[in-house]
N, C-alpha and C positions, 0 to 999 in steps of 0.2 A: 318877670325878673330877668335881667341880663345874666349871661353866664358868670360874669364877675361877681354880681350880687349873690347868686346862688352859692358860689364858692365861698364867699365871705360869711354867708349864713351858716354854711357847713362848719367852718372853722370856729365860729362863735358857739355853735351848738355842742360840738364835741371836738376839742382840740386834738385829741389823740387820733382822729381819723382824717386822713387825706389820701385819696387813692392814687396809686401809680401802678398800672397793670404790668406785672412782670410774670408772664406765663412760662412754665417750664415743663411741658410734657416730654417724656423721654424720647419721643421720635421727632422732635421739632427740627433738628438739623436735616433729617431726611425730608420733612415737609418743605423746608425752605429751598433745598436744592432740587426737589422733584420738578421736572419739566417734561413736556412731551419729548420723545426720543429724538426728534429732528432739531431740537435746540442744542447748540454746541455745548459740551460739558464745561469748557473754559469759562463761559459766561455765568454759569451757576456756581462753579467751584469757589469763587471768591466769597460767596455768602457764608461759607463755613467760618471765615475769620470774623465776619460781622456778628454772627450769632454765638461766638465763643462766650459771650457774657452770660448766657443762660444755661450753660452746661452744668454749673453747680446745681441749679434747680432740678435738673434731670435725675440726679441721684441723691438729693437732699432729703434727709429724714430725721425725725426726732423721737425721743421717748415720750411717754405720756405721764400724767399725774401732775401735781402741783396745785397751789391755791388759786382760786378764782377771785376776781374782784367782787365787791359787794353787789348783790343783785339789785337791780332797779327795774321799775315797770317799763315795759316796751310800749311806745306810743302807737296807737292804731294808724294804719295808712289812710291818707287823705287823697281823694281823686284830684288830679290836676284840672284846672278850669278848662272846660270844653272837651274833656276826655271821656270816652266811653270804651268799654272792652271791645277789642277787635282782633281779627286774625286775617292773614293774607298768605297766599301761596303763588308767587309769580316767579317761575324758574328763570334764572338768568339775571335777576336783579339784586339778590341779597345773599346768595349762598357762600360768598367769600367773606362775609362779615359786615358789621355796621358799627357806627358810633352815634351817640346822642349829643346834640347841641341845641339848646333851647327847646323848642317844640318840634324839632325835626330829627329824623334819622337820615344819616348819609351812609349808603351801603355800596357794595360792589358784588358783581356776579359774573357768570360766564358770558352774558350778552352785554353787560354794561359795566364799565370801569367805575362809574359813579351814578348813583340814583338817589334822589331826595324823596323821602317818604314823610308824610304828615304823622307825627307821633300821637296825635289825638284820634285819628281816624284810620290810619293805615293806607290812605290814598297816596299813590305815586304822583309826584309833582313834576319831575323832569328826570332825564337820563342822559348819560354820555356813553355812546356806543364804544365797545372795545375795538381796537385796531387788530384785525386778524383774530388769533385765538384768545380766549379769556380763561385760560386754565391755571392762572396763578392763584395764590392763597391770600392776596392782599386786598385791602379795601381802603376807602378814604381814611387818613390817619389824623387829620387836624382841621379845625375850622377857627378862623379868627378874622374879625373886621369884615365880615361878609364874603370871605374867600374860603373855599374848600380846597384842601391839598390832598392829592391822590397820585396814583401811578397808572401808566398805561404802556402797552407795547410800543416800542420804537418802530418807525417805518421799516419794514423788513426788506432785506436785500435777497433777491432770488439767487440760488446757487444751482450748479449742475445737478440734474436728476430730480428737479422740482423741489429740492430742499431749500431752506432759507436760514439766514442768520438773524436771530431775534435780538431783542434788547429791551431796555426799560427807559421810559421818560418819566420824570417828575412833572406833574402838571398842576396848574392852579385853575379853579373853576369858580365862576360867579355863583354865590350861594342862592341868589334870587332867581336867576335865569337859566343856569346850567351851561352858560357859554364858557368855553375854554379860553382863559386869558393869556396863558403862556405855557410853554413846555421847555424843559431842559433835559438833555440826554444824560443818563447815568452810565458809568463805565462797566456795569455788570447788572445781572438780574436780581440783585439783592433788594428785596422789598420788605425787610424786617423793620422793627422799631429803630434799628441802628442806622438805616439808610438815610433818613431825613427826619427832622424835628424842628419845632418852633423855638426860637430864642428871641431875646429882646430885639425888636426892629427888623427881624430877618427870618428866613428859613435856612437852617443849617443842613446842608446836603452833601452826601458822599459823591462829589463830582468836581472836576472832570476826570480825575484819576483815582485808582484804588486807594492811594495813600494821601488823599487830599479831602479836606472838608471845606466847603465854600459857603459863605453867608450870601444868600440871594435876596434881592429886593422882593418883598412879598407881593408887590403889585405888578412888577415887570419881569422878574426872573433874572435881572442883571446882577452880575457878581459885584459885591461890595468889598470883600476881602477873601483870602483863602489861607489855609494853614496846611502844610505838607510835612509828614514825618518821614524819617529815614527808612531806607530799604532794610528788610529784616526785622522791622518793628511792626507789631499789631496793636492798634489802638481802638478800644471800645469807647462809646460816646454816651453822655448823659447831660441833662440840663437841670440846674438848681436855680430856682428863682429867676429864670430867664437867662442865666449865664451858662455857657457850654463848658463841659469838662471832658478831658481825655484820660483814659486809664490805659497806659501803654506798657507792653512787655516785649521782650525779645521773642521773635517767632521761633521758638524751640520747644522741645519736649519738656524741659525742666528749667524755665527761666529763673535766674537767681534773685531778681527784684522786680518791683512794679513801680512805675513813676505815675504820679497823678498831676495833671496840668489843668490850669484854669485859663480859658481864652477870653480876652476882652470882647464882649459882644459887639462893640463899635469898631474895633480895629483888628481883632484877631491876634493881638499880641499875646504870647503864651508866658505864663508864670508857673513854675513848678511849685506845687502845694506841699508835696511830701513824697518820700520813697518808702515803700513797704517791702519787707523781705518776701522772697519767693514769688510765684506767679499768682496774682490775684485776679479774680474775675468779677465783673460787675453783676451784682444780684438785683439791684434796683435803687430807688431813691425813697427817702422816708422823711417823716417829720412834717409839721405844719408848713404849708407852701413848698413842700419838697425841698428841704434845705440841707439834707444829708445824703451822701453817697453810701451805699451798702455794698461792701466788697467781701468776697469769700475766697479762701484758699482751698487747696485740695484736702481730701480726707487723709489723716495720718494713719500710722500703723494701728492705733487703737480704735480707729473708726470715728474720730471726732472731726468736725468742721468748725473753723473759727471765722466768724463774721465780724467785720470792722466797719463802724459807721464814722464817716468823716464829714464834719460840718463846714459851712462856708467860710468860717474863720480859721479852719485848720485843726479844730479840736477833734480828738479821736477817742472812740470807745470800742473795745473789743470784748467778745464773749465767745465761749466754746459751747457747741451743741453736739450731743451724741447722736449718731446716725443709727437707727434701728430698722426702719422700713423705707422702701423705695416709694417716692411720692408721685402721684398723678400730676400735681402742680404745687407751686408755692408762690404766694403773692405778698409783696410788701404793702402793708396798710398802716399808715400813721407810724407809730413806734413799734409795730409788731409784724411778725411774719405769720400769715395764716396759711396752713399747709393741709393738704388732703392726701392720705395714703391710698394706695391701690386696695387696701383692705377696708376702706370706707370710714376711716377715722379722720376727723378734722381736729386740728390743734392750733392754738394761738400761742406765740412765743414772743417775749418782750425783747426788743433790741436795746432797750435802756438798761434792764437789769439782768438779762440773760436767762430769766426764769420762764418756766412753762406756766401760762395763765390758765389754760383749760384744755382738756381733750375730751371729745364727745363723738358719738356717731354722726356722720355728715347728714344722714337722713335721705339719701338718694341712692338708687341702684348704680353701682360702679360698673363701667364698661370693662370688658376683658382686655387687659393690656397685651395679651398674646395674640389677639385676633386682628390687630391693626385697625381697630375702630377709632373713631374720634374720641378724644379724651373728654374729661369732665370740663365744664366751662370754668373760667376764672371767676371767683366769687364777686358779687356786687354788694357793696356796703352802703346801707342807708344810715348816714350819721345822725339824722334827725330822729329816726326810729330807734337806733341802736341795734340794728339787725344786720347780719351778714347772710346773703342769699346764695344758694348753690343750685345748679341745674345740670342734669345728666342727659346724655343723648337719647335715653329711653323716655324722656318727658317728665321725669320726677323733679319736683321743686321742693326746696326745704329752706326754712329760715331759722337761724340760730341766734340767740341773744349774744351780741358782740362781746359782752362783758363776762358772761358765765358759760357760754356754750350750750345752754338749755334750748331745746327745740321749742319754738313758739308758733310755728306754722308749717304746714306741708300741703302739697297739692300735686296734681298730675294733669298734664295737658297732652292732647293728641298732636304730637309733633312729627309723626311719620317714623318709618323704620330706618334704623341705622344701616348704612351701606359700607361693608368692609373695604378698607383701603382707600376710602374717599379722602381722608386726611384733612377735613375741614372741621375744626373744633366748634362745638356749639357755643352760644353766648347767652348770658343773662345780663341785661342792662337795666338801668334805672332812669325813668323819665319822671322826675320828682319822686313821688312815692309809688308810682305805677311801675310794674315790671314789664320788660320786653324780653321774651325768650325766643331765641332763634336757633333753629337746627336746619341746615341746608337752606332751601328757599322758603321754608315755612316760618312765619313769625306770628307769635301770639302775644297780645298785650293784655294784662290783667292786673287787678288790684288785690294784693294779699290781705285777706281778712284776718287781722291779728287783734285779739282782744275785743272783738265785736260780739 
């Protein structure tokens, strides 16, 4: 199956589930701006604006209780064709993270900015070496039409005393050969989800200035159009159905309003969609085919957070959620938020009704948030099975029924010991029904035996 066919099958199987990863560990800002001491602070400081979108998630918490959806049987996992269980441990190739596309993993590590790994066997197929240091937290972020998009260090300029000024390039890599097709210099060291993303017919990238988004030709890197916002304004970015959106506020402690703009993917022409009161932060995208923005305001005096969903036609739905516990992360999945507290409780909340769908033990050992360990992985959802999977840095795996929160599977893998202060969050990914669990450079691929 092609990626497009798999996505369509997912939508047909369970309309309510369409993933958009929005991780929000409490120390994410520090992770983004952390660089080796000889990188100049000014290059990393701009990343704080780009990651403002996820600061709601860093403190977002909800109460428990509420009615669950009707229980349905969970389908057992089926092995992908040609797949067998495997594990690998190649330092430098994958500890910065991976993504799955088709039957391949595209990863990044301290030695390689991009590495292609066969998802069936774990065999490494090609690599792109880092330019100087490979100490960033990024990895390839998108694949489309045979091209992999990732970041690498810009050619360094030596400075007095042996120091040097670093920087970041956006690069495109041939998915079959690993050849670098083109590079474009970024204005800062921001390599978060806000720095670059795919839109219809282009790559939308934060270049050549801090206040500019440019649509780049996906095959050549040449600029098609650009959009620049005014000084004193901070704009978060998202894509709905291939169309880019900006969520813009005045760069102040207490902005009085938030403007939402839609950019024409062909021309860059901006149209204001609406204005919301107060400072709103981008929490994620939701709905089938990611057709709604999810924005959140600050906690009020009573401890409530209000989330607003905005559709492509401008329709708006808002609900208020009570904060009780600090979360390890919170992810937008279809029409719901799936959240995990540091106390080990997983909850699902409806963005459509504002209700709690279920709250249950997450089923994995939670890391100590005060020890600066890596956080829990963002959940992976199997729409076909109706299961949400969780993975901890200790190697614990858990599968909960997506509709009820009932635990339907658990396992443990030898994934290595957690290193304090490393700052690289583990991952659990899906290759069809097979799980790919990564912590540091160690990767394990297994099939969850549910209902067998």
